[in-house]
N, CA and C of each residue as an Amber inpcrd file, in Angstrom:
protein
   531
 114.0740000-216.2410000   5.1790000 115.1360000-216.0800000   6.1640000
 115.4200000-214.5890000   6.3250000 115.4270000-214.1180000   7.5410000
 115.6600000-212.7160000   7.8450000 117.1660000-212.4850000   7.9790000
 117.7390000-211.7240000   7.0560000 119.1880000-211.5110000   7.0130000
 119.5170000-210.0240000   6.9320000 120.7310000-209.6950000   7.3620000
 121.2310000-208.3250000   7.2890000 122.7280000-208.3700000   6.9960000
 123.2180000-207.3340000   6.3390000 124.6430000-207.1870000   6.0730000
 125.1650000-206.0370000   6.9280000 126.1600000-206.3250000   7.7480000
 126.8740000-205.2860000   8.4920000 128.2770000-205.2060000   7.9320000
 128.8670000-204.0330000   8.0180000 130.2610000-203.9160000   7.5920000
 131.0410000-203.0550000   8.5680000 132.3050000-203.4020000   8.6900000
 133.2500000-202.6250000   9.4750000 134.3500000-202.1750000   8.5380000
 134.3950000-200.8940000   8.2610000 135.3190000-200.3790000   7.2610000
 135.9380000-199.0790000   7.7470000 137.2360000-199.0490000   7.7400000
 137.9350000-197.8370000   8.1550000 138.2080000-196.9240000   6.9590000
 138.5410000-197.5190000   5.8220000 138.9130000-196.7240000   4.6580000
 138.0380000-196.9740000   3.4210000 136.9990000-197.8190000   3.5620000
 136.0050000-197.9240000   2.5090000 135.9610000-199.1960000   1.6840000
 136.9880000-200.0190000   1.7140000 136.9910000-201.2080000   0.8650000
 135.9300000-202.2140000   1.3000000 135.8310000-202.4670000   2.5970000
 134.8130000-203.4070000   3.0900000 133.4130000-202.8730000   2.8170000
 133.2440000-201.5820000   2.9450000 131.9560000-200.9630000   2.6490000
 131.5700000-201.1980000   1.1890000 132.5270000-201.0660000   0.2910000
 132.2580000-201.2880000  -1.1330000 131.7850000-202.7210000  -1.3770000
 132.4730000-203.6810000  -0.7490000 132.0530000-205.0820000  -0.9020000
 130.6550000-205.2880000  -0.3120000 130.4000000-204.7290000   0.8670000
 129.1070000-204.9030000   1.5210000 127.9880000-204.3120000   0.6670000
 128.2160000-203.1460000   0.1130000 127.2020000-202.5140000  -0.7250000
 126.9650000-203.3050000  -2.0120000 128.0220000-203.8750000  -2.5590000
 127.8690000-204.7100000  -3.7620000 127.0780000-205.9770000  -3.4280000
 127.3520000-206.5730000  -2.2790000 126.6110000-207.7610000  -1.8390000
 125.1330000-207.4040000  -1.6210000 124.8800000-206.2620000  -1.0260000
 123.5060000-205.8150000  -0.8060000 122.7770000-205.6050000  -2.1310000
 123.4700000-205.0230000  -3.0860000 122.8630000-204.7830000  -4.3990000
 122.4990000-206.1080000  -5.0730000 123.3730000-207.1090000  -4.9440000
 123.1390000-208.4180000  -5.5590000 122.0280000-209.2040000  -4.8690000
 121.8780000-209.0110000  -3.5660000 120.9600000-209.8420000  -2.7820000
 119.6800000-209.1340000  -2.3670000 119.6880000-207.8110000  -2.4040000
 118.5330000-207.0590000  -1.9330000 118.4490000-206.9570000  -0.4200000
 119.5050000-207.3690000   0.2840000 119.5210000-207.3080000   1.7420000
 119.8730000-205.9060000   2.2250000 119.4150000-205.5860000   3.4090000
 119.7440000-204.3080000   4.0490000 121.2210000-204.3130000   4.4190000
 121.8850000-203.1890000   4.2100000 123.3200000-203.0540000   4.4650000
 123.5440000-201.8590000   5.3870000 124.2420000-202.1020000   6.5230000
 124.4140000-201.0780000   7.5400000 125.8390000-201.1290000   8.0910000
 126.4000000-199.9690000   8.3750000 127.6920000-199.9060000   9.0480000
 127.5570000-200.5280000  10.4410000 128.5970000-201.1770000  10.9160000
 128.5380000-201.7950000  12.2410000 128.2680000-200.7580000  13.3220000
 128.6440000-199.5160000  13.0820000 128.3820000-198.4320000  14.0310000
 126.8940000-198.1100000  14.1420000 126.1380000-198.4430000  13.1260000
 124.7000000-198.1380000  13.0660000 123.8470000-199.4000000  13.2280000
 124.4730000-200.5030000  13.6170000 123.7820000-201.7990000  13.6680000
 122.5860000-201.7740000  14.6180000 121.4850000-202.3420000  14.1530000
 120.3150000-202.4560000  15.0300000 120.5170000-203.6380000  15.9890000
 119.5570000-203.8600000  16.8770000 119.5720000-205.0710000  17.6940000
 119.5010000-206.2510000  16.7250000 120.2520000-207.2870000  16.9960000
 120.3820000-208.3770000  16.0270000 119.5880000-209.6300000  16.3890000
 118.8100000-209.5630000  17.4450000 118.0750000-210.7350000  17.9370000
 117.2190000-211.4180000  16.8730000 116.5750000-210.6440000  16.0290000
 115.5910000-211.2040000  15.1060000 116.1570000-211.6750000  13.7710000
 117.4690000-211.6710000  13.6320000 118.0600000-212.0740000  12.3570000
 118.5120000-213.5220000  12.4020000 118.1570000-214.2700000  11.3490000
 118.5660000-215.6710000  11.2220000 119.9890000-215.7680000  10.6760000
 120.3360000-214.7900000   9.8390000 121.6430000-214.8170000   9.1890000
 122.2320000-213.4080000   9.2100000 123.4500000-213.3270000   9.7040000
 124.1700000-212.0620000   9.7850000 125.4000000-212.1530000   8.8890000
 125.4440000-211.2770000   7.9040000 126.6400000-211.1560000   7.0680000
 127.4770000-210.0470000   7.6820000 128.7460000-210.3160000   7.8980000
 129.6340000-209.2740000   8.4020000 130.8130000-209.1810000   7.4470000
 130.9810000-208.0050000   6.8500000 132.0850000-207.7440000   5.9270000
 133.0260000-206.7960000   6.6600000 134.2530000-207.2750000   6.9390000
 135.1430000-206.4520000   7.7350000 136.5850000-206.4920000   7.2770000
 137.2150000-205.3380000   7.3700000 138.6210000-205.2110000   7.0340000
 139.4990000-205.8210000   8.1120000 140.6080000-206.3810000   7.6780000
 141.5710000-206.9690000   8.6060000 142.5690000-205.9000000   9.0320000
 142.6170000-205.6640000  10.3300000 143.5230000-204.6660000  10.8930000
 144.1530000-205.2420000  12.1460000 145.4620000-205.2210000  12.2280000
 146.2070000-205.6030000  13.4310000 145.7000000-206.9100000  14.0420000
 145.5330000-207.9130000  13.1990000 145.1760000-209.2280000  13.7060000
 143.7190000-209.4330000  14.0330000 142.8490000-208.5380000  13.6130000
 141.4310000-208.7120000  13.8830000 140.5810000-208.1400000  12.7740000
 139.2830000-208.3910000  12.8660000 138.3250000-207.8860000  11.8880000
 137.7110000-206.6130000  12.4590000 137.8330000-205.5170000  11.7380000
 137.4040000-204.1960000  12.1800000 135.9310000-204.1900000  12.5980000
 135.6710000-203.8520000  13.8500000 134.3100000-203.6700000  14.3530000
 133.5390000-204.9350000  14.6790000 134.1110000-206.0980000  14.4160000
 133.3740000-207.3520000  14.5950000 132.9780000-207.5930000  16.0470000
 133.9000000-207.4530000  16.9610000 133.5960000-207.7190000  18.3730000
 132.4690000-206.8440000  18.8870000 132.5120000-205.5690000  18.5630000
 131.4680000-204.6430000  19.0170000 130.1220000-205.0030000  18.4110000
 130.1020000-205.3590000  17.1500000 128.8470000-205.7250000  16.4970000
 128.2520000-206.9800000  17.1200000 129.1000000-207.9540000  17.4170000
 128.5950000-209.2190000  17.9590000 128.0610000-209.0670000  19.3780000
 128.4590000-208.0160000  20.0710000 127.8960000-207.7660000  21.4000000
 126.3980000-207.4420000  21.3270000 125.9190000-207.0750000  20.1490000
 124.4940000-206.7810000  19.9700000 123.6840000-208.0490000  19.6950000
 124.3670000-209.1800000  19.6640000 123.7140000-210.4540000  19.3900000
 123.5770000-211.2280000  20.6970000 122.3470000-211.5300000  21.1170000
 122.1700000-212.2580000  22.3810000 122.7700000-213.6590000  22.3010000
 123.2430000-214.1650000  23.4220000 123.8950000-215.4800000  23.4460000
 122.9320000-216.6210000  23.1600000 121.6460000-216.3830000  23.2460000
 120.6820000-217.4400000  22.9380000 120.1730000-217.3660000  21.4930000
 120.7490000-216.4740000  20.7040000 120.3330000-216.3230000  19.3060000
 120.7500000-217.5530000  18.5050000 119.9580000-217.8930000  17.5180000
 120.2500000-219.0340000  16.6320000 120.8150000-218.5290000  15.3010000
 121.3880000-217.3820000  15.3230000 121.8840000-216.7100000  14.1280000
 123.0780000-217.4420000  13.5220000 123.1140000-217.4710000  12.2000000
 124.2610000-217.9750000  11.4550000 125.0910000-216.7540000  11.0590000
 126.4000000-216.8190000  11.2820000 127.2960000-215.7240000  10.9130000
 128.0380000-216.0830000   9.6390000 127.9470000-215.1880000   8.6720000
 128.7210000-215.3060000   7.4320000 129.7330000-214.1790000   7.4780000
 130.9810000-214.5190000   7.6910000 132.0460000-213.5260000   7.8270000
 132.8270000-213.4260000   6.5290000 132.8970000-212.2090000   6.0080000
 133.6980000-211.9420000   4.8160000 134.8260000-211.0090000   5.2390000
 136.0410000-211.5320000   5.2500000 137.1870000-210.7130000   5.6410000
 137.7650000-210.0410000   4.4010000 138.2990000-208.8390000   4.5960000
 138.8730000-208.0750000   3.4950000 140.2760000-207.6500000   3.9060000
 141.2690000-208.1180000   3.1590000 142.6510000-207.7940000   3.4900000
 143.5100000-207.6260000   2.2610000 144.7510000-207.2060000   2.4930000
 145.6830000-206.9860000   1.3830000 146.2990000-208.2710000   0.8580000
 146.6120000-209.1880000   1.7430000 147.3050000-210.4100000   1.3410000
 146.3740000-211.3150000   0.5330000 146.9620000-212.1360000  -0.2970000
 146.2230000-213.0390000  -1.1660000 145.3980000-214.0270000  -0.3370000
 144.0850000-214.0080000  -0.4720000 143.2470000-214.9020000   0.3170000
 143.3230000-216.3600000  -0.1250000 143.9680000-216.6300000  -1.2420000
 144.1080000-218.0120000  -1.7000000 145.2720000-218.7160000  -1.0150000
 146.1460000-217.9660000  -0.3560000 147.2860000-218.5570000   0.3340000
 146.7910000-219.3070000   1.5860000 147.0560000-220.6080000   1.6940000
 146.5510000-221.4040000   2.8240000 147.0080000-220.8880000   4.1990000
 148.2360000-220.4420000   4.3030000 148.7350000-219.9400000   5.5800000
 147.9980000-218.6630000   5.9850000 147.7420000-217.8060000   5.0070000
 147.0130000-216.5740000   5.2670000 145.5920000-216.8950000   5.7570000
 144.9340000-217.8380000   5.1020000 143.5820000-218.2390000   5.4950000
 143.5740000-218.8030000   6.9190000 144.5730000-219.5880000   7.2300000
 144.6770000-220.1780000   8.5700000 144.8350000-219.0810000   9.6220000
 145.6810000-218.1040000   9.3520000 145.9040000-216.9950000  10.2920000
 144.6420000-216.1460000  10.4690000 143.9340000-215.9010000   9.3760000
 142.7060000-215.1060000   9.4520000 141.6640000-215.8510000  10.2860000
 141.5270000-217.1400000  10.0500000 140.5480000-217.9360000  10.8080000
 140.8840000-217.9240000  12.2970000 142.1640000-218.0640000  12.6350000
 142.5790000-218.0530000  14.0440000 142.2720000-216.7050000  14.6900000
 142.5080000-215.6170000  13.9670000 142.1960000-214.2810000  14.4950000
 140.6950000-214.1070000  14.6860000 139.9290000-214.5570000  13.7090000
 138.4710000-214.4320000  13.7940000 137.9220000-215.2450000  14.9640000
 138.5020000-216.4000000  15.1810000 138.0330000-217.2700000  16.2630000
 138.2100000-216.6110000  17.6300000 139.2040000-215.7480000  17.7420000
 139.4260000-215.0180000  18.9950000 138.3390000-213.9550000  19.2230000
 137.7340000-213.4650000  18.1430000 136.7300000-212.4120000  18.2440000
 135.3020000-212.9460000  18.3110000 135.1070000-214.1660000  17.8500000
 133.7530000-214.7260000  17.7680000 133.5410000-215.6860000  18.9290000
 132.4910000-215.4720000  19.7160000 132.2230000-216.3870000  20.8290000
 132.0570000-217.8260000  20.3230000 132.4930000-218.7820000  21.1330000
 132.4600000-220.1870000  20.7370000 131.0990000-220.6730000  20.2780000
 130.0310000-220.2550000  20.9740000 128.6840000-220.6980000  20.5960000
 128.3110000-220.2400000  19.1910000 128.8670000-219.1130000  18.7580000
 128.5610000-218.5890000  17.4360000 129.5540000-219.1010000  16.3970000
 130.7910000-219.3200000  16.7960000 131.8110000-219.7640000  15.8450000
 131.4050000-221.0890000  15.2000000 130.6830000-221.9150000  15.9290000
 130.2090000-223.1940000  15.3920000 129.2570000-222.9960000  14.2180000
 128.6100000-221.8310000  14.1720000 127.6520000-221.5300000  13.1030000
 128.1870000-220.4110000  12.1920000 129.4880000-220.3900000  12.0180000
 130.1180000-219.3310000  11.2220000 130.7510000-219.9230000   9.9680000
 130.5270000-219.2490000   8.8570000 131.2280000-219.5860000   7.6140000
 132.0760000-218.3720000   7.2610000 133.3080000-218.6390000   6.8730000
 134.2450000-217.5450000   6.6020000 134.6490000-217.5540000   5.1310000
 134.5670000-216.3790000   4.5330000 135.0130000-216.1700000   3.1640000
 136.0760000-215.0690000   3.2000000 136.9700000-215.0850000   2.2180000
 138.0750000-214.1260000   2.2040000 138.0770000-213.3490000   0.8970000
 138.2020000-212.0360000   1.0200000 138.2360000-211.1440000  -0.1310000
 139.5120000-210.3130000  -0.0790000 139.9410000-209.8890000  -1.2200000
 141.1430000-209.0530000  -1.2730000 140.7230000-207.5930000  -1.3910000
 141.3660000-206.7380000  -0.6180000 140.9980000-205.3290000  -0.5630000
 141.9670000-204.4230000  -1.2790000 142.3220000-203.3620000  -0.6230000
 143.2250000-202.3780000  -1.2000000 143.6940000-201.4290000  -0.1240000
 144.5650000-200.5230000  -0.5170000 145.0800000-199.5340000   0.4340000
 145.5650000-198.3100000  -0.3320000 145.3890000-197.1750000   0.2720000
 145.9150000-195.9210000  -0.2530000 146.6880000-195.2810000   0.8920000
 147.9870000-195.4240000   0.8820000 148.8170000-194.9400000   1.9840000
 148.6580000-193.4400000   2.2230000 148.3200000-192.7020000   1.1760000
 148.1560000-191.2570000   1.3420000 146.9410000-190.9110000   2.1980000
 145.9580000-191.7980000   2.2480000 144.7190000-191.5310000   2.9870000
 144.7210000-192.1050000   4.4000000 145.7890000-192.7970000   4.7750000
 145.8390000-193.3960000   6.1050000 145.9300000-192.3380000   7.1950000
 145.2890000-192.6240000   8.2990000 145.4070000-191.7650000   9.4710000
 146.8390000-191.8720000   9.9850000 147.2960000-190.8310000  10.6780000
 148.6730000-190.7880000  11.1640000 149.0360000-192.0380000  11.9640000
 148.1570000-192.4360000  12.8710000 148.4530000-193.5880000  13.7270000
 148.6150000-194.8630000  12.9030000 147.7990000-195.0300000  11.8650000
 147.9150000-196.2210000  11.0270000 149.1890000-196.1760000  10.1800000
 149.5270000-194.9930000   9.6850000 150.7750000-194.8550000   8.9310000
 151.9740000-195.2240000   9.8010000 151.9670000-194.7240000  11.0300000
 153.0720000-195.0020000  11.9530000 153.1660000-196.4890000  12.2760000
 152.0290000-197.1200000  12.5270000 152.0290000-198.5490000  12.8350000
 152.5490000-199.3630000  11.6570000 152.0680000-199.0250000  10.4670000
 152.4820000-199.7730000   9.2820000 153.9560000-199.5410000   8.9810000
 154.4190000-198.3180000   9.1890000 155.8310000-198.0210000   8.9440000
 156.7260000-198.8460000   9.8720000 156.3390000-198.9310000  11.1540000
 157.1280000-199.7380000  12.1010000 157.1070000-201.2160000  11.6980000
 155.9390000-201.7000000  11.3270000 155.8120000-203.0940000  10.9300000
 156.5840000-203.3530000   9.6450000 156.5170000-202.4210000   8.7050000
 157.2420000-202.5560000   7.4420000 158.7460000-202.6800000   7.6870000
 159.2740000-201.8130000   8.5400000 160.7130000-201.8770000   8.8540000
 161.0860000-203.2290000   9.4380000 160.2140000-203.7640000  10.2570000
 160.4750000-205.0680000  10.8850000 160.4350000-206.2020000   9.8540000
 159.3840000-206.2400000   9.0300000 159.2360000-207.3570000   8.0900000
 160.2220000-207.2760000   6.9310000 160.6860000-206.0840000   6.6210000
 161.6710000-205.9120000   5.5410000 162.9660000-206.6610000   5.8590000
 163.2270000-206.8550000   7.1480000 164.4440000-207.5560000   7.5800000
 164.3250000-209.0740000   7.4850000 163.1140000-209.5800000   7.2960000
 162.9140000-211.0200000   7.1930000 163.4320000-211.5030000   5.8450000
 164.2610000-212.5590000   5.8390000 164.7610000-213.0800000   4.5590000
 163.5920000-213.4900000   3.6520000 163.7200000-213.2310000   2.3550000
 162.6180000-213.5120000   1.4230000 162.0660000-214.9440000   1.5160000
 162.9190000-215.9160000   1.7440000 162.4400000-217.3010000   1.8070000
 161.6630000-217.6020000   3.0940000 161.6650000-216.6670000   4.0370000
 160.9290000-216.8610000   5.2870000 159.7010000-215.9500000   5.3940000
 159.4430000-215.1670000   4.3630000 158.2860000-214.2700000   4.3630000
 157.0220000-215.0420000   3.9940000 155.9240000-214.7100000   4.6910000
 154.6500000-215.3280000   4.3290000 153.9080000-214.4090000   3.3580000
 152.7160000-214.8290000   2.9350000 151.9550000-214.0540000   1.9400000
 151.6290000-212.6540000   2.4380000 151.2780000-212.5440000   3.7030000
 150.9190000-211.2450000   4.2660000 152.1270000-210.3060000   4.2830000
 153.2750000-210.8340000   4.6760000 154.5110000-210.0560000   4.7240000
 154.9010000-209.5840000   3.3270000 154.8240000-210.5020000   2.3680000
 155.1760000-210.1540000   0.9910000 154.2470000-209.0750000   0.4340000
 152.9540000-209.2020000   0.7330000 151.9860000-208.2030000   0.2510000
 152.3010000-206.8370000   0.8310000 152.6550000-206.8020000   2.1130000
 152.9680000-205.5240000   2.7490000 154.2000000-204.8880000   2.1030000
 155.2320000-205.6780000   1.8790000 156.4680000-205.1570000   1.2890000
 156.2120000-204.6610000  -0.1410000 155.4400000-205.4440000  -0.9090000
 155.1790000-205.0960000  -2.3040000 154.3270000-203.8370000  -2.4590000
 153.4420000-203.5890000  -1.4990000 152.4950000-202.4840000  -1.6500000
 152.8260000-201.2680000  -0.7970000 153.8450000-201.3550000   0.0330000
 154.1430000-200.2770000   0.9770000 154.3040000-198.9320000   0.2630000
 153.5720000-197.9460000   0.7650000 153.6680000-196.5810000   0.2380000
 152.8880000-196.3370000  -1.0430000 152.2070000-197.3510000  -1.5440000
 151.5050000-197.2260000  -2.8160000 149.9860000-197.1660000  -2.6160000
 149.3180000-196.9410000  -3.7070000 147.8750000-197.0830000  -3.7530000
 147.5910000-198.3100000  -4.6050000 146.9370000-199.3000000  -3.9970000
 146.5940000-200.5220000  -4.7230000 145.1310000-200.8580000  -4.4410000
 144.5000000-201.4510000  -5.4220000 143.0970000-201.8380000  -5.2780000
 142.9020000-203.2050000  -5.9250000 142.7460000-204.2210000  -5.0750000
 142.5350000-205.5870000  -5.5480000 141.0650000-205.9880000  -5.4830000
 140.1780000-205.0320000  -5.2540000 138.7540000-205.3320000  -5.1100000
 138.2460000-206.0090000  -6.3850000 137.5360000-207.1310000  -6.1800000
 136.9730000-207.8910000  -7.2860000 135.5890000-208.3670000  -6.8460000
 134.5500000-207.6890000  -7.2990000 133.1910000-208.0160000  -6.8810000
 132.7570000-209.3990000  -7.3640000 133.4270000-209.9460000  -8.3650000
 133.1250000-211.3120000  -8.8080000 133.4240000-212.3340000  -7.7090000
 134.2720000-211.9560000  -6.7540000 134.5990000-212.8530000  -5.6330000
 133.4050000-213.0270000  -4.6870000 132.3740000-212.2170000  -4.8490000
 131.1550000-212.3770000  -4.0550000 130.2700000-213.4890000  -4.6080000
 130.4780000-213.8520000  -5.8590000 129.6390000-214.8660000  -6.5110000
 129.6220000-216.1830000  -5.7280000 130.7750000-216.7350000  -5.2840000
 130.7250000-217.9980000  -4.5200000 129.9330000-217.8700000  -3.2150000
 129.9860000-216.7190000  -2.5870000 129.2110000-216.5010000  -1.3650000
 127.7300000-216.5930000  -1.6840000 127.3150000-215.9010000  -2.7050000
 125.9080000-215.8680000  -3.1100000 125.4350000-217.2540000  -3.5360000
 126.2540000-217.9500000  -4.3210000 125.8760000-219.2820000  -4.7970000
 125.8370000-220.2990000  -3.6680000 126.8520000-220.3000000  -2.8200000
 126.9100000-221.2850000  -1.7470000 125.7780000-221.1020000  -0.7480000
 125.3480000-219.8720000  -0.5410000 124.2970000-219.6010000   0.4330000
 122.9220000-219.5010000  -0.2010000 122.8390000-219.7790000  -1.5050000
 121.5750000-219.7650000  -2.2320000 120.8130000-218.4530000  -2.0220000
 121.5000000-217.3540000  -2.2460000 120.8630000-216.0370000  -2.0730000
 120.2160000-215.5770000  -3.3660000
């Protein structure tokens, strides 16, 4: 099976996961910005950070995939909120479905990984966006906060790293890599 790993990473966490997956599987690993034509791939792994309700770089990468391709998409999302929370998983899937064309979504498997953040390294625009969002979610009563909201409040202004390469094991095992 001809497979490739693409990643969309703004601050490096998704790249780290993609490179670890490549090391474990021996597959080629490329930034979504450097993606080749994808016509000849049977399986496309996409490791992408969750930003503002979407997966970083996913839409642009999928434009390189012809609509008649029989490719299977394995999407690994990387975010701050706990991926074991059912509501968080539901929200991520709904966001991904908006970015993935229907013909491909039918052949998509989604896995969720936990990432990290270093507020000191954020670009000005991202800091400003997060600060505005933080002020808004801080006003939500604790009993009405979801996992994503709680993660943002708990980690705001800090450097946190929840990366766990062992979380790639189920992906590798389930896909018989």
